[in-house]
N, C-alpha and C positions, 0 to 999 in steps of 0.2 A: 202929520196931524194925528189929532187924538183919534179920529175914526180909524185910521190905518193901523194905529197901534192896537185899538180894540179888536180889530178883525184879526190881526197877528196873534194877539192873546187868546182869542176865542179858538182860533185854529191850533194853536199850539196845545191848548188844554184839550180839545177834542183828539188830537193825534196821540196825546199822552194818555188818552183813556179816562180823563177827568170829565164826564159828560155833565155833571150839576155845575162846574166851573163854566165849562163851555156853553152851556144852556143859559146860565145867569148872564154871561157877558154877551151872547147873541141877543137876549131880551134887553139888554142895555143898548145895544146898538139899535135895535129897532124903536126904541124910546127916542133917540136922536134922528134916525132914519126911517120913519114910518114907511112900510111898502117896499122896503130895499129887498131886491129879489135874493140876492146872495144871501144875506143874513137870514131871511126867510127859509130858504130851501135848505140851508145848513141847520137851522133850529128844527125844521120839520123831521130832518133826518134823525136828529138826536132824540126829539120826543117819540120817534117811532122806534127807535133802539131801548128807550126807558120804558116801552109800552104804555105809552100814552096817546093813542089815536085820536081823542077827543081834543086834546090839547094840540096836537099836530093841526087837525082841522081848524080848530079857532085860530090859529097863527096864520094859517093859509087866508081864511076868510077876512080876517082882518087886514092883513096886507093887499088883499085883492080890493079892498073898499078904497084903499089909498093909492092903488096902482092897477086901475081897472083894465089897462091895455095890455098887461103883462102876459104873454103867451105861455111863458114858463112857469108862472104862479097858476095859470088856469090848467095847464097840464099836470101839473104836481097835484092839484086838488081832485082832478079826474082820476088819476091814478089812485089816489087814496081813497077816492068813492068806490071804484071798481075793484080795490082790493078788500073791500067789506069792512074796512077799520072802523072800529067803534060800534060795531053791532053787537 
């Protein structure tokens, strides 16, 4: 499926160190699958590596609005908040 291909492309870009391409691909995935845990958590990792804590927080908050019961997304937001990111 195209979603599986996008996931593979995003992961390959990330593993290759092309954070901008990986970021763009994960953003595209979230357009197709809003609230997707995997894409969200990977994108948050990338945003943190790019020193963009506000964008990381925004991605998590947007996904949580779509996937309110996600324990993984809530935990990631808590870790981000405890880390003082974005201050």
